C-alpha positions in Angstrom: 1.3 14.8 -0.6 2.4 12.2 -3.1 -0.5 9.8 -3.2 -1.2 6.3 -3.2 -4.3 8.1 -2.3 -3.2 9.0 1.2 -0.2 8.2 1.1 -1.6 10.9 1.1 -3.1 9.4 3.1 -1.1 7.6 5.4 2.2 8.8 6.5 4.8 8.1 4.0 6.5 11.2 5.2 5.9 13.0 2.0 8.2 15.8 1.1 6.7 19.1 2.2 6.5 21.6 -0.5 5.9 25.3 -0.9 8.2 26.7 1.7 11.1 24.4 0.7 10.8 24.7 -3.0 14.1 25.1 -4.8 15.4 25.2 -8.4 19.1 24.4 -7.4 20.4 21.0 -8.1 21.3 18.7 -6.6 18.8 19.2 -3.7 18.0 16.9 -0.8 14.9 17.0 1.4 14.3 14.9 4.5 11.0 14.9 6.3 9.6 13.3 9.4 5.8 12.6 9.5 3.7 11.9 12.6 0.0 10.9 12.5 -2.5 10.1 15.3 -6.2 9.4 15.1 -9.0 9.0 17.6 -9.2 5.2 16.8 -5.9 4.6 18.5 -4.0 4.8 15.3 -0.4 6.0 15.5 2.1 6.3 12.6 5.6 7.7 12.2 7.6 7.8 9.0 10.8 9.1 7.6 11.3 10.1 4.0 14.3 11.3 2.0 14.1 12.8 -1.5 17.0 13.7 -3.9 16.4 16.0 -6.9 19.6 15.1 -8.8 18.8 17.4 -11.7 15.8 19.0 -13.4 15.1 15.6 -15.0 15.8 13.1 -12.3 14.6 12.7 -8.7 14.4 9.8 -6.2 12.4 9.2 -3.0 12.9 6.6 -0.3 10.9 6.2 2.9 9.6 3.9 5.6 7.7 3.9 8.9 5.8 2.1 11.6 2.0 2.1 12.4 0.1 0.8 15.4 -3.7 0.7 15.6 -6.1 -1.2 17.8 -9.2 -1.3 20.0 -10.6 -3.6 22.7 -10.9 -6.5 20.3 -7.9 -6.4 18.0 -4.7 -4.8 17.1 -2.5 -4.3 14.1 1.2 -3.3 14.0 2.8 -2.8 10.7 6.0 -1.5 9.0 6.0 0.3 5.7 8.5 0.9 2.9 8.1 3.1 -0.2 10.4 4.1 -3.1 9.9 6.0 -6.3 11.9 7.4 -9.2 10.9 10.3 -11.4 12.2 11.0 -14.9 11.0 14.2 -16.6 12.1 14.5 -20.2 10.7 17.9 -21.3 7.0 18.2 -20.6 6.6 14.5 -19.9 7.2 12.6 -16.6 7.6 8.8 -16.0 7.4 7.8 -12.3 7.7 4.1 -11.3 7.1 3.4 -7.6 6.7 0.7 -5.0 5.1 0.5 -1.6 4.9 -2.3 1.0 3.2 -2.7 4.4 3.4 -5.8 6.7 1.6 -6.5 9.9 3.6 -8.9 12.2 3.8 -11.5 9.3 0.1 -12.1 9.4 -1.0 -9.6 6.7 0.9 -7.8 4.0 0.2 -5.5 1.1 2.4 -4.3 -1.8 1.7 -2.0 -4.7 4.0 -1.5 -7.7 2.8 1.5 -9.7 3.6 3.5 -12.7 2.5 7.2 -13.4 2.9 8.8 -16.7 2.3 12.5 -16.9 2.3 15.5 -19.3 2.6 19.1 -18.1 2.3 22.5 -19.7 1.7 26.1 -18.5 1.2 25.0 -14.9 -1.2 22.1 -15.7 -0.3 18.5 -15.4 -2.3 15.4 -16.5 -1.4 11.9 -15.3 -2.3 8.3 -16.0 -1.9 5.8 -13.1 -1.4 2.1 -13.2 -1.2 -0.1 -10.1 -0.9 -3.8 -9.4 -1.8 -4.2 -5.7 -1.1 -7.5 -4.0 -2.3 -8.8 -0.6 -1.4 -11.9 1.5 -2.8 -13.1 4.9 -2.3 -16.0 7.2 -5.2 -17.3 9.3 -6.3 -20.4 11.3 -9.3 -22.6 11.0 -10.5 -24.6 14.0 -10.9 -28.3 12.8 -12.0 -30.2 15.9 -9.3 -29.8 18.5 -6.8 -28.7 15.9 -6.0 -25.2 14.5 -5.1 -25.5 10.8 -2.8 -22.8 9.4 -3.9 -21.4 6.0 -2.5 -18.8 3.6 -4.4 -16.7 1.1 -3.0 -14.3 -1.5 -4.6 -12.3 -4.3 -3.8 -9.4 -6.6 -5.7 -6.7 -8.3 -5.3 -4.1 -11.1 -5.8 -0.4 -10.6 -6.3 2.1 -13.4 -6.7 5.8 -12.7 -6.0 9.4 -13.8 -5.3 12.8 -12.2 -5.0 16.4 -13.1 -3.3 19.3 -11.2 -2.6 23.0 -11.6 0.3 24.8 -9.9 0.2 28.6 -10.0 2.0 31.3 -8.2 -0.7 31.6 -5.5 -3.2 28.8 -6.1 -2.6 25.1 -6.6 -5.2 22.3 -7.0 -5.3 18.6 -7.8 -7.8 15.8 -8.3 -7.2 12.1 -8.9 -9.1 8.8 -8.9 -8.3 5.1 -9.3 -10.6 2.1 -9.8 -9.6 -1.5 -8.9 -10.5 -5.0 -10.1 -9.6 -8.3 -8.2 -11.6 -11.0 -10.0 -13.0 -14.0 -8.1 -10.4 -13.8 -5.2 -12.5 -11.1 -3.4 -15.5 -13.5 -3.3 -13.3 -16.3 -1.9 -11.8 -14.0 0.7 -15.2 -12.9 1.9 -16.1 -16.6 2.3 -12.9 -17.2 4.3 -13.6 -14.2 6.7 -17.2 -15.3 7.2 -16.3 -18.9 8.2 -17.7 -19.8 11.6 -14.6 -21.8 12.6 -12.1 -19.0 11.9 -9.9 -18.9 15.0 -7.5 -16.1 14.0 -7.0 -13.7 11.2 -5.6 -10.2 10.8 -8.4 -7.9 11.7 -8.9 -6.5 8.2 -11.8 -4.3 9.3 -9.3 -2.2 11.3 -7.6 -1.1 8.1 -10.6 0.8 6.9 -11.4 2.0 10.4 -8.2 3.9 11.2 -7.0 6.9 9.2 -3.5 5.6 9.9 -3.9 2.5 7.8 -6.8 3.3 5.4 -4.4 3.3 2.4 -3.3 -0.3 3.1 -6.8 -1.8 2.7 -8.1 -3.4 -0.5 -10.1 -0.6 -2.2 -12.8 -0.8 -4.9 -12.0 2.8 -5.8 -10.2 5.8 -4.4 -10.5 9.5 -5.0 -8.7 12.6 -3.7 -8.8 16.3 -4.2 -6.8 19.2 -2.8 -6.5 23.0 -3.0 -3.7 25.2 -1.7 -3.2 29.0 -1.3 0.4 30.1 -1.1 1.8 33.2 0.7 5.3 34.5 1.1 6.4 32.1 3.8 3.4 30.0 4.4 0.5 28.2 2.7 -3.0 27.0 3.6 -4.4 23.7 2.1 -7.5 21.7 2.2 -7.7 18.0 1.3 -10.5 15.5 0.7 -10.3 11.7 0.2 -13.0 9.1 -0.6 -12.7 5.3 -0.7 -14.9 2.2 -1.1 -13.7 -1.0 0.6 -13.5 -3.9 -1.8 -14.2 -6.5 0.9 -17.1 -4.9 2.8 -18.4 -2.3 0.3 -18.2 0.3 3.1 -17.5 3.9 2.1 -15.0 6.1 3.9 -14.5 9.8 3.5 -12.0 12.3 5.1 -11.5 16.0 5.0 -8.7 18.0 6.5 -7.3 21.5 6.6 -3.7 22.5 7.3 -1.0 25.1 7.2 2.6 24.9 6.1 5.1 27.4 7.5 8.7 28.1 6.7 11.1 27.7 9.6 14.0 29.7 8.4 15.6 29.1 5.0 15.9 25.3 5.1 13.1 23.9 7.2 9.3 23.8 7.3 6.4 22.6 9.4 3.1 21.3 7.9 0.3 20.8 10.5 -3.1 19.4 9.5 -6.3 18.3 11.3 -9.3 16.5 10.0 -12.1 14.0 10.4 -12.8 10.6 8.8 -16.2 9.0 8.5 -16.5 5.3 7.7 -19.8 3.5 7.2 -20.6 1.3 10.1 -17.6 2.6 12.0 -18.5 6.2 12.8 -16.3 9.2 12.9 -12.6 9.6 13.8 -10.6 12.8 14.2 -6.9 12.9 13.3 -3.9 15.2 13.3 -0.9 15.0 11.0 2.5 16.8 11.3 5.3 16.9 8.8 8.7 18.5 9.6 10.9 19.0 6.5 14.5 19.9 6.0 16.0 21.0 2.7 19.5 21.7 1.5 
């Protein structure tokens, strides 16, 4: 899955791979992703990718997410787009993703990935500029005062992957810095007269929205074994929340199966553990069509 970590993580409806691989151009792949977790998280996403030539490809996607419990809810819409240019062994991939919760909380991440590949190996440098904005209310006497808070961070990371005939594997990590804004936001969320705010703790609690939270660092790893018309894969993801310092980890296993010459189904199941929030099981389905 093309990661913003989960994005791999979450459902950006990533283009499913082994069974639909093709070297004919132009090639179009459309995929529908469905995700559900035990913390009442639900996501759907649709993604389309066009491989115009060996050097150029484009991806565009969007979706909707709902999570909640007895005390709070979040409902957000997502959008993501990326472009890949591959001159020879090199690759340059600018991208953008956006998530908004009912106009009370939003996040956006412009990113740039620069890679070099040779003999099945690929190394990649990652640069991100995540931004977050939230609206909240402070109770001042009988009045509720509307406030707005926005901050940005910088993410620097790297990754490596190997793609062989039977085995594939990848690992990547990104660290983030936000400056003094994180300290100010912690003070805002701890104010005793805070009447309303987007329940930011839910972002780290649900697997469906974990990628939208402000992270201190993110790591991911995967391994895949390919067969004639199917593949097995295992994925792991780790994250530390920049606001709370809580750590979250998830592991999943899945199978991708070819459904004829132009379709595939990828089904995964896993478990996420977040400090202070317990465990949450999840399932993830991706149906892909290629022509």
